[in-house]
Each structure stands twice: as structure tokens, then as C-alpha cells.
A tleap script that builds the chain and sets N, CA, C and O, in Angstrom:
source leaprc.protein.ff14SB
mol = sequence {
  NMET LYS LYS TRP GLU PHE LEU ILE PRO LEU
  VAL LEU ILE LEU THR GLY LEU ALA CYS LEU
  THR MET SER GLY THR PHE MET PHE TYR GLN
  GLU VAL GLU THR TYR PHE LYS THR PHE ALA
  THR LEU CYS PHE TRP MET SER ILE PRO ILE
  VAL ALA GLY ILE ILE LEU TYR LEU ILE TYR
  PHE LYS LYS ARG CSER
}
set mol.1.N position { 90.129 99.227 113.016 }
set mol.1.CA position { 88.986 99.888 112.892 }
set mol.1.C position { 87.963 99.451 112.737 }
set mol.1.O position { 87.839 98.354 112.192 }
set mol.2.N position { 86.801 100.236 113.208 }
set mol.2.CA position { 85.495 99.784 112.780 }
set mol.2.C position { 84.963 99.999 111.507 }
set mol.2.O position { 85.456 100.752 110.667 }
set mol.3.N position { 83.903 99.297 111.365 }
set mol.3.CA position { 83.403 99.499 109.762 }
set mol.3.C position { 83.074 100.993 109.769 }
set mol.3.O position { 83.427 101.599 108.757 }
set mol.4.N position { 82.481 101.676 110.698 }
set mol.4.CA position { 81.619 103.030 110.558 }
set mol.4.C position { 83.035 103.866 110.322 }
set mol.4.O position { 82.961 104.819 109.546 }
set mol.5.N position { 84.054 103.639 110.808 }
set mol.5.CA position { 85.277 104.712 110.862 }
set mol.5.C position { 85.682 104.774 109.195 }
set mol.5.O position { 86.076 105.820 108.678 }
set mol.6.N position { 85.527 103.511 108.449 }
set mol.6.CA position { 85.698 103.849 107.019 }
set mol.6.C position { 84.555 104.632 106.157 }
set mol.6.O position { 84.690 104.937 104.972 }
set mol.7.N position { 83.559 104.870 106.852 }
set mol.7.CA position { 82.697 105.598 106.342 }
set mol.7.C position { 82.985 107.224 106.040 }
set mol.7.O position { 82.629 107.739 104.980 }
set mol.8.N position { 83.561 107.846 106.926 }
set mol.8.CA position { 83.822 109.296 106.876 }
set mol.8.C position { 85.017 109.404 105.626 }
set mol.8.O position { 84.890 110.259 104.750 }
set mol.9.N position { 85.924 108.665 105.635 }
set mol.9.CA position { 86.993 108.894 104.332 }
set mol.9.C position { 86.430 108.343 102.973 }
set mol.9.O position { 86.981 108.635 101.912 }
set mol.10.N position { 85.509 107.677 103.023 }
set mol.10.CA position { 84.807 107.061 101.760 }
set mol.10.C position { 83.677 108.264 101.314 }
set mol.10.O position { 83.425 108.507 100.134 }
set mol.11.N position { 83.110 108.897 102.339 }
set mol.11.CA position { 82.186 110.084 102.316 }
set mol.11.C position { 83.054 111.496 101.782 }
set mol.11.O position { 82.550 112.395 101.108 }
set mol.12.N position { 84.162 111.458 102.153 }
set mol.12.CA position { 85.031 112.829 101.734 }
set mol.12.C position { 85.607 112.673 100.265 }
set mol.12.O position { 85.590 113.566 99.418 }
set mol.13.N position { 86.132 111.366 100.096 }
set mol.13.CA position { 86.528 110.890 98.760 }
set mol.13.C position { 85.599 110.945 97.600 }
set mol.13.O position { 85.913 111.191 96.436 }
set mol.14.N position { 84.066 110.607 98.207 }
set mol.14.CA position { 83.260 110.630 96.899 }
set mol.14.C position { 82.755 112.264 96.677 }
set mol.14.O position { 82.409 112.800 95.625 }
set mol.15.N position { 82.827 112.754 97.825 }
set mol.15.CA position { 82.462 114.268 97.800 }
set mol.15.C position { 83.400 115.070 97.000 }
set mol.15.O position { 82.971 115.917 96.217 }
set mol.16.N position { 84.887 114.809 97.182 }
set mol.16.CA position { 85.937 115.349 96.498 }
set mol.16.C position { 85.785 114.758 94.925 }
set mol.16.O position { 86.393 115.555 94.210 }
set mol.17.N position { 85.420 114.068 94.404 }
set mol.17.CA position { 85.305 113.375 93.172 }
set mol.17.C position { 83.957 113.970 92.692 }
set mol.17.O position { 83.889 114.422 91.549 }
set mol.18.N position { 83.109 113.987 93.341 }
set mol.18.CA position { 81.904 114.850 92.863 }
set mol.18.C position { 82.458 116.283 92.504 }
set mol.18.O position { 82.446 116.702 91.346 }
set mol.19.N position { 82.875 116.904 93.419 }
set mol.19.CA position { 83.141 118.486 93.402 }
set mol.19.C position { 84.062 118.362 92.011 }
set mol.19.O position { 83.801 119.210 91.158 }
set mol.20.N position { 84.995 117.503 91.728 }
set mol.20.CA position { 86.192 117.536 90.832 }
set mol.20.C position { 85.476 117.665 89.235 }
set mol.20.O position { 85.796 118.304 88.232 }
set mol.21.N position { 84.243 116.629 89.586 }
set mol.21.CA position { 83.653 116.204 88.308 }
set mol.21.C position { 82.573 117.517 88.023 }
set mol.21.O position { 82.290 117.869 86.878 }
set mol.22.N position { 82.128 118.050 89.009 }
set mol.22.CA position { 81.040 118.980 88.692 }
set mol.22.C position { 82.005 120.353 88.103 }
set mol.22.O position { 81.559 120.891 87.089 }
set mol.23.N position { 83.090 120.836 88.603 }
set mol.23.CA position { 83.751 121.895 88.103 }
set mol.23.C position { 84.340 121.695 86.845 }
set mol.23.O position { 84.538 122.681 86.135 }
set mol.24.N position { 84.714 120.345 86.378 }
set mol.24.CA position { 85.121 120.065 85.065 }
set mol.24.C position { 83.998 119.964 84.057 }
set mol.24.O position { 84.221 120.486 82.965 }
set mol.25.N position { 82.685 119.308 84.266 }
set mol.25.CA position { 81.936 119.519 83.419 }
set mol.25.C position { 80.736 120.412 83.224 }
set mol.25.O position { 79.967 120.303 82.269 }
set mol.26.N position { 80.617 121.372 84.267 }
set mol.26.CA position { 79.584 122.111 84.306 }
set mol.26.C position { 80.317 123.448 83.634 }
set mol.26.O position { 79.599 124.279 83.079 }
set mol.27.N position { 81.551 123.612 83.686 }
set mol.27.CA position { 82.461 124.440 82.873 }
set mol.27.C position { 82.073 125.106 81.303 }
set mol.27.O position { 81.961 126.246 80.852 }
set mol.28.N position { 81.931 123.640 80.730 }
set mol.28.CA position { 81.499 123.607 79.244 }
set mol.28.C position { 80.155 123.160 79.041 }
set mol.28.O position { 79.427 123.677 78.194 }
set mol.29.N position { 79.722 122.025 79.939 }
set mol.29.CA position { 78.467 121.559 79.440 }
set mol.29.C position { 77.570 121.605 80.620 }
set mol.29.O position { 77.984 121.339 81.748 }
set mol.30.N position { 76.402 121.923 80.379 }
set mol.30.CA position { 75.315 122.258 81.451 }
set mol.30.C position { 74.302 121.001 81.611 }
set mol.30.O position { 73.173 121.107 82.092 }
set mol.31.N position { 74.807 119.939 81.191 }
set mol.31.CA position { 73.809 118.706 81.228 }
set mol.31.C position { 74.067 117.593 82.452 }
set mol.31.O position { 75.172 117.282 82.897 }
set mol.32.N position { 73.212 117.250 82.737 }
set mol.32.CA position { 73.513 116.301 83.691 }
set mol.32.C position { 73.877 114.960 83.580 }
set mol.32.O position { 74.436 114.242 84.409 }
set mol.33.N position { 73.347 114.622 82.039 }
set mol.33.CA position { 73.836 113.389 81.798 }
set mol.33.C position { 75.376 113.481 81.447 }
set mol.33.O position { 76.058 112.535 81.840 }
set mol.34.N position { 75.941 114.384 80.835 }
set mol.34.CA position { 77.505 114.716 80.556 }
set mol.34.C position { 78.349 114.576 82.078 }
set mol.34.O position { 79.462 114.056 82.150 }
set mol.35.N position { 77.543 115.185 83.368 }
set mol.35.CA position { 78.227 114.970 84.492 }
set mol.35.C position { 78.207 113.610 84.880 }
set mol.35.O position { 79.334 113.244 85.216 }
set mol.36.N position { 77.266 112.639 84.967 }
set mol.36.CA position { 77.562 111.332 85.483 }
set mol.36.C position { 78.110 110.549 84.278 }
set mol.36.O position { 78.505 109.439 84.635 }
set mol.37.N position { 78.249 110.769 83.033 }
set mol.37.CA position { 79.234 110.048 82.259 }
set mol.37.C position { 80.529 110.280 82.572 }
set mol.37.O position { 81.341 109.357 82.516 }
set mol.38.N position { 80.932 111.677 82.984 }
set mol.38.CA position { 82.357 111.900 83.339 }
set mol.38.C position { 82.730 111.219 84.744 }
set mol.38.O position { 83.767 110.568 84.881 }
set mol.39.N position { 81.840 111.412 85.733 }
set mol.39.CA position { 81.852 110.695 86.849 }
set mol.39.C position { 82.182 109.323 86.914 }
set mol.39.O position { 82.894 108.870 87.810 }
set mol.40.N position { 81.638 108.556 85.895 }
set mol.40.CA position { 81.975 107.182 85.819 }
set mol.40.C position { 83.096 107.143 85.476 }
set mol.40.O position { 83.913 106.653 86.255 }
set mol.41.N position { 83.514 107.628 84.232 }
set mol.41.CA position { 84.981 107.924 83.709 }
set mol.41.C position { 85.919 108.031 84.650 }
set mol.41.O position { 86.894 107.282 84.709 }
set mol.42.N position { 85.696 108.927 85.410 }
set mol.42.CA position { 86.600 109.266 86.924 }
set mol.42.C position { 86.787 108.319 87.401 }
set mol.42.O position { 87.930 107.862 87.389 }
set mol.43.N position { 85.706 107.616 88.035 }
set mol.43.CA position { 85.641 106.566 89.019 }
set mol.43.C position { 86.483 105.383 88.384 }
set mol.43.O position { 87.278 104.776 89.101 }
set mol.44.N position { 86.327 105.059 87.101 }
set mol.44.CA position { 86.949 104.011 86.631 }
set mol.44.C position { 88.565 104.157 86.317 }
set mol.44.O position { 89.442 103.323 86.540 }
set mol.45.N position { 88.664 105.181 85.860 }
set mol.45.CA position { 90.214 105.722 85.964 }
set mol.45.C position { 91.027 105.601 87.265 }
set mol.45.O position { 92.201 105.231 87.308 }
set mol.46.N position { 90.245 105.965 88.358 }
set mol.46.CA position { 90.698 105.875 89.667 }
set mol.46.C position { 90.887 104.594 90.326 }
set mol.46.O position { 91.626 104.395 91.290 }
set mol.47.N position { 90.119 103.694 89.695 }
set mol.47.CA position { 90.206 102.289 90.088 }
set mol.47.C position { 91.103 101.494 89.781 }
set mol.47.O position { 91.446 100.519 90.449 }
set mol.48.N position { 91.662 101.931 88.495 }
set mol.48.CA position { 92.707 101.226 87.954 }
set mol.48.C position { 94.307 101.213 88.790 }
set mol.48.O position { 94.949 100.172 88.933 }
set mol.49.N position { 94.692 102.324 89.197 }
set mol.49.CA position { 95.943 102.425 90.228 }
set mol.49.C position { 95.434 101.616 91.687 }
set mol.49.O position { 96.172 100.882 92.345 }
set mol.50.N position { 94.402 101.845 91.927 }
set mol.50.CA position { 94.029 101.212 93.349 }
set mol.50.C position { 93.957 99.738 93.325 }
set mol.50.O position { 94.403 99.091 94.272 }
set mol.51.N position { 93.342 99.085 92.147 }
set mol.51.CA position { 93.497 97.667 92.108 }
set mol.51.C position { 94.625 97.035 91.980 }
set mol.51.O position { 94.921 95.965 92.512 }
set mol.52.N position { 95.655 98.069 90.857 }
set mol.52.CA position { 97.125 97.442 90.834 }
set mol.52.C position { 97.982 97.552 91.965 }
set mol.52.O position { 99.032 96.915 92.035 }
set mol.53.N position { 97.547 98.406 92.944 }
set mol.53.CA position { 98.216 98.703 94.234 }
set mol.53.C position { 97.924 97.434 95.000 }
set mol.53.O position { 98.819 96.783 95.538 }
set mol.54.N position { 96.669 97.105 95.035 }
set mol.54.CA position { 96.309 95.670 95.826 }
set mol.54.C position { 96.629 94.863 95.499 }
set mol.54.O position { 96.769 93.934 96.294 }
set mol.55.N position { 96.989 94.673 93.966 }
set mol.55.CA position { 97.486 93.262 93.608 }
set mol.55.C position { 98.682 93.166 93.995 }
set mol.55.O position { 99.086 92.171 94.597 }
set mol.56.N position { 99.612 94.441 93.635 }
set mol.56.CA position { 101.164 94.427 94.050 }
set mol.56.C position { 101.391 94.155 95.546 }
set mol.56.O position { 102.373 93.540 95.961 }
set mol.57.N position { 100.458 94.632 96.294 }
set mol.57.CA position { 100.550 94.484 97.890 }
set mol.57.C position { 100.391 92.956 98.016 }
set mol.57.O position { 101.284 92.345 98.604 }
set mol.58.N position { 99.423 92.339 97.558 }
set mol.58.CA position { 99.002 90.717 97.902 }
set mol.58.C position { 100.304 89.967 97.352 }
set mol.58.O position { 100.876 89.165 98.090 }
set mol.59.N position { 100.785 90.226 96.041 }
set mol.59.CA position { 101.909 89.479 95.640 }
set mol.59.C position { 103.011 89.708 96.565 }
set mol.59.O position { 103.772 88.792 96.878 }
set mol.60.N position { 103.144 91.056 97.077 }
set mol.60.CA position { 104.420 91.123 97.910 }
set mol.60.C position { 104.254 90.321 99.292 }
set mol.60.O position { 105.211 89.788 99.853 }
set mol.61.N position { 103.125 90.296 99.712 }
set mol.61.CA position { 103.194 89.494 101.033 }
set mol.61.C position { 102.920 87.982 100.872 }
set mol.61.O position { 103.086 87.116 101.731 }
set mol.62.N position { 102.485 87.833 99.654 }
set mol.62.CA position { 102.140 86.156 99.676 }
set mol.62.C position { 103.676 85.505 99.453 }
set mol.62.O position { 103.767 84.341 99.845 }
set mol.63.N position { 104.990 86.138 98.833 }
set mol.63.CA position { 105.972 85.873 98.553 }
set mol.63.C position { 106.817 85.896 100.033 }
set mol.63.O position { 107.831 85.225 100.226 }
set mol.64.N position { 106.288 86.671 100.892 }
set mol.64.CA position { 107.153 86.830 102.254 }
set mol.64.C position { 106.710 85.708 103.124 }
set mol.64.O position { 107.351 85.515 104.157 }
set mol.65.N position { 105.612 84.879 102.819 }
set mol.65.CA position { 104.846 83.954 103.780 }
set mol.65.C position { 105.430 82.810 103.491 }
set mol.65.O position { 105.087 81.779 104.070 }
savepdb mol mol.pdb
quit
């Protein structure tokens, strides 16, 4: 895959995260600061399974080599 082909899924994922954060935040709080804080927290918690999956993938294929 070319580098620009990764851009489309990345933009779609970020758009989905932004919509998820906006719907959850602006329902109760109408502040932009709360939105960015919730977005950062959401991105942090989503990165944990991604990093864990990458580590497990690397461990699995290191043992096979």
C-alpha cells in the first residue's frame, strides 16, 4: 500500500472519534475545553489495545523466526 492510502482510513477513524467525543461531551457540557479533554482521554484509552496488539504481534513473529 502506498502512504496516501493509509490517510483515508486514518481520517475516517479520527472523524469517528471526533463525532463520538462530541456527542458524549456536548450532551452534558457545552465547553470546548471539556471536549478536548475527553478526546485526549479517548485517544489514550484506544491506544492501549493497539499497542498491546502490536507487541503481541511482534512477540509472536519473533518466536517464529
